[in-house]
N, C-alpha and C positions, 0 to 999 in steps of 0.2 A: 551168370557171368562171373568169372574169377575176379577177385579184388586186386586192383593195381597196388603192388607193394610200395610204390613210390607216391601214392596218393596222399595229399595233405588233408588231415582231418582236424576237427577241433581238439582232439586228444593228442594229436601228433602234428606239430606245426612245421616239421622239417621232413624232407625226403629221407628215404631209407639210406643212411650212410653209416660208416663206422663211427663217425663223430657224433651223430645224433643218438646212436645206440649207447654211447659212453659219456654223454653230457652229464655234468654233475650239478646243474643248477637250473631252476625255472624262474623266470622273471615274474614279479608281481605285476599284474595288469593294472594300468591306470584308468580310472573313469574319465571319459572325455567331458570337460565342463562346457557350459554355455559361455559365449563371448570370451573365448580364450585370447589373451594378448600376452606376448612374450618379447623379450629383447631379440632373441635369435631362434628361428625355426629351421631345423635341419631335416631335409627330406632324404631318408634312407638310413636304415639302422645297421649297415655293414661297417667295416673298419673306417672308411672315409668319414662317415657321419659320427661314429663313436669317438674317433680320435680328435675330430674337430671339437666335439663337445667337451672332451676331457682337457684339451688344450685351453679352451675357454675357462673351464672350471678352475684349472690350476693357475689361471691369471685373475681369479676372483669374479668372473662373469658367469653367474649361475642361473639366470632367468631364461632357461632354454627348454624347448620342446623338440623331441625327435619323433618323427612320424614314419612308420614302417608298414608297408603293405602286408607283409607276412609276419615274420618274427625276427628278432635281432640275430644277425649272422646267418640269415636264411640263404643268401646267395653265395658267391664264391668266398666271402669272408669266413663262412663256416664250413666250406667244402674243399678248401685248397690243400696243397701238399704239406703245408705246415713249415716250409723252409723260410728262415728269416735271415736275410743278408742284404748288403748294400746294392745300389744300382737301380736302374729303370729297365723297362722293356727295350728302350733305345740304349744300345751298348755304349760303354765309355769312350771307345774310339770314335764312334759316330758323334757323340756329344762334343768331343774336342774338335772334330772336323767342322761341326755346324756353328759352334759359338766360341771356339778358342779355348786354350788350356785353362786359364784362370777361372773363367766362367764355368767350364765343365767341372773343374775340381770343386768349386763351391756347390754346384748342384749335387754332385756325387756325395759330398760331405754331409749334406742334409740327410741323406738316407743312411750313411754310416753312423751319424749321431743318433738317428732313429732306432737303430739296432740297440745301442746302449740305453736309450730311453725305454724301450720295451723291456729290456732286462731289469731296469730299475723299477718300472711300474709293477712287474710281476711280484717283486719283493715288497714294495711299498704297500700295495693293495692286497697282498696275500692271495694271489690268484693261482688256483690249482689247475694248471694247464699242461702238466707233464713236460715242462721245459727241459730240454737236453742241450746244455751249453758246450757242445763239443765240436763246433765248426761245421763246415760244408766242404765236400770234395768235388772238384771239377774234373771228372774222369775223361781221359782222352780216348775217343772212339777210334782215332786214326793212329797209324804207326809213327808218323812224323813228330819227333820230339821238339822240333823247332817251334811248332805251334805253341807248346807250353812255355818254352824259354822266352819267346817273343811276348807272350801275354804277361808273364811274370815281370819281365823288364819294363813293359809299358805301365803296368799298374804301379810298380815301384818308382820308376823315374819320372813318370808324368802325373800320376794320380796320388802318389805318396802313400800307397797302400801295399803292405807286405803280404804276399802269398808265398807259401813254401812249395818247392818242387819235390815230388816223390817219383823216383825212377821206376820203370816198369817192373823190374824184378822185385823191388820192395813193395810195390803196390799190389802185386799178386798175393802177398801174404795178408793184405787188408781186405781186398775183395777177391774171392776165390773164383776167378774167371780169366780166360784168355782173351776176352772181348776187348778189354781196355789196355792201353799202353801208357802207363804213368798217369800222373794227376797233378793238379795244383790244390793246395789245402788253404782255405780261407779261415783263419782262426776267429775273427770277429763275426761269427755267424752261429746260428743255432736252429733248433726246430722244436715245435710244440703242437699241442692240440688246439687248432685255431678256433673251434666253436666254443670251447671252454674259456679261451682267452677273451673272446668277444663277450660272452655272458658275464665273465668276471668284471670286465670294464663296465658293462651296462649296470651291473649290481652296484658298483661304486658310484656311478653317475646318479642312480636313484637315491642312494644314500646322501649324496651331496645336493639333492633337491631338483635334479633334472627330471623332467617329465618325459616318459617314453610311452608312446601310443603304438602298440602292435595291432596287427590286423586292421590297419587304418589306411586305406588306399587314398592317395592324393589324386583328385580329379582334375584340378587345374591350379595354376599359379598366376596370380595377378601381380606381376613384378614391375610393371611400368607406371602404375599409379602412384600418387603421393603416399597413400596408405597401402602398404604391401600386404597381400593376403594369400594364404595357402588354403585352398578349398579341398576338404577331405570328405570321405563318405560319412564321417561322424559329425562334421561341423567345420566351421571356418576358424582359422588362426590368423590374427593380426601380428605382424612382426616388424621390427625395425631392420633386422637383417634376415636374409634367407640364404641358406647354403644348400646347393643341389648336389647330392651324391647319388647313390643308387647303382653305379656301375653298369653292368650289362642288363640290369633289370629296370632301367629308368623309363623305358617305354617311350611315349611321345611327349613327355613333360618338357616344357620350356624348349621350343624348337631349336633355338640357336645352339643349345647344349646337346640335346638328344640326337640331333641330326649329324653331330660330329663324331659319334661313336658307333661301332658295330658290336653287337653281342656275338661273341665267338665261343664255341663250346670247347672245353677241355675235359679229360677223363681221368678218373682215379679208381683204384680198387684196393681192397685189403684182403690179405690171405687169412687163413685160419692160423691160430697160434702154432708156431713151429717148434717151440722148445729148443733143445740143443741143436736141432737140425738147422736152425737159423745160421749158426756159426760155420756151417759147411759152405755157406755162400757169403755171408757178410760178417766180417770180424772187426767191426768198428761201431761206435755210437754216433758217428757223424752222418749227416744227410749227404746224398749224392745226386749230382746231375751230370750230363755228359756234354761233349764239345760239339755235337751236331746242332744245326739250326732247329731241327725237329727232335729235340732231346727227350730222353726219359728223365724223370726225377723220382726219387724214392728214399725211404728211410726205414730203419728198424724201429718198431714200437716197443713200449715197455712190457707188453704182454707177449713178446716174441713173434708178433706178426711182421710182415712186410707191407708197408703202404706204398703203392706204386702208381705213378701218374705219367701221363704223356699224351701226345697227339693233340691236334686242334682241328676243328671243323667249323666252317661257316654255316653248315646245316645244324641248327640247334636242337634237332630232334635226336633223342638218345638212341644209339644203335641197339638192336635187340640182342646181339651177341657180344655186347661190350666186354663182359668178363673173359670171353675167349680171346678177343682181340688183345686186351692188355696182358693176359696170361702168356700169350704167344710172344709178346714183346719181352716179358720177363724171362722166358725160357731161352730166348736168343742169347741172353747174357748169362743166365744161370741154368743150364740144362739139368743140373743135379736136383732142381726143384720140381722136376716132372712128378706128377701125382699129388702135388699140393692142392688143396681145395681153396677156392676163392669164395669168401663169405659175403663180401660187400662189393658193389660196383656202382658208380654214380658219375654224373657230369655236373658241371657248373658253367655259367656264362660269364666270360671275361668281357671287359669293355676295351676295345681297341680303337685307337685313333689312327688315321692314315700315316701320321708322322711317327707313331710308336712311342711318343713321349707322353708323360703324365700331363693332364690338363688341369691347371690350377690358375684361377683368376677371377675376374669380376665381369659379369655379362651386362650388368646395369648397376647404377649406384646402390651399394649395400646388398647386392644380389651376387652371390659367389658360386663358383662351380669347383668341384673337387672330384674328378672322375678320370677314366681312361688309363688305368694302370696296366692293362695288357698282360695280366698273368704274373706281374712282378710287384704285387701290391702290399705285402705285409709291412715292410719297412717304408716304402714310399707313401703309403696312406697315412702312416704315423707322421712322417715328415710334412705331408700336405696338411694334416690337421693342425700341426704347429704353425705352419705358414699362414693358413687362413685365420686361425685364432689370433695370431700376432697382427694380422691386418685389421680384423674387426676391433681389437682393443687398441689399435693405433700404436702398437709397439714398434713395428717396422713395416716396410713395404717389400719384403722379399718375394711376394707373389709376382712382382713385375719381372723377376728374373726368368719367368716361364713365358713371357710374352712372345718370344721368337716363334713359338709353335701355335698358339691360339686354338681356334675352333674350326678347322677346315671341314668342309662337307664330306660325309662318309661315303658318298657315291650313290646313295639311295638304293634303288633296286639293283644297280650294278655293283654295289659294294661287296656283298657276300660272294658272288662268283669271282670277282677280282681278287678278293682276299684268299679264296680257296686256290685259285690258280697260282698266286704268289707262294703259298705254302707248298704246293706240289712242286713248283720250280726249285725251291730250296731243298726239298726232300730229294729231288733228282740230283742236285749238286752234291748233297751228302753221299748219295749212292755212288755217283761217278768218282768222287774223291776216294771212296773206300775201295772200289774195284781197281782203281788206277795205281794203288800203292804196290 
């Protein structure tokens, strides 16, 4: 029988991705001690868990254990598109509609400040993660320029965020395609190697005394007793505080939290190195995503590859022809890349809530949740880590600003088909708008 190239082995803790093939660090494994007791136990070694831990460490709270079923950055934290910019899966206009302008601005600013915090941490902790601080382009899939003008005005006048308008003729010199019709440029944005960033943060945490237990599956969490306990395959951990992360990989842990999110698959690929051929398509160092609901997102890599992502699916099984699906999407935009080889393709599971908002809060006294970032997690998980760390150290109670959304039921067996139907509906709306122009 042929060996599964995506199989996880003791020698390779990650699925076959471009990021795993180019990771620059291996974490030192911690021996799991008997009778472990800590101030804070964090379940999940992705961005949400790592950033909560670092937020605590930077506040002087270092008696922390992180438990991770696989390896640090194993899930979407180490497989995402690498785009770093403000906002949540729930868009800013929806935020304003649901909670009002001032509350929405404050929530959005948490993520905008997180972009700056990520930038600072990369320098402060000397993290080699191929950071490209050249902004992000929101490319207009549709001919209607009013869409861009309205969004620019809304972000400027309501959210106090400046994005630059790029007209279609100028934009065609930046991206060599007739597919797009102008763009907005977000300067306070960047892109990076997400797995190397996660590993760099984890390395710093270990240096600061945080214990990280990889390949350590959590079996159960006793969070309602006086003495809180995280029960793992390697032993039990007593903790004064528990933080539940894990994203789309949380499984059935802590029903009130796990039943509120759906694991939704998204897809990514990386081409072969293109050399000078790259500039026949992409003449910018910025990352790109487009104005459709079902948008593509992509960026040029330092070795002249294109990393391309898109699509979502409630069926979490990886398509057998994924590289062909994503390549077809790329060629719709850049037909001149016909003949380019795809060297890597993979998927990751995002955690979506019905309301599309990040879920940050307290499920029981001193038991926190930090989950549900819906594919917009790099900056929001950093913001959430700061918010939960500030709550644990009693610096402030900003977590209460997320109470309007809470932990609604994900629909159980009806959740995935409902989510898929919603996605197809928005795809249909994108298609209709396109052909109606």
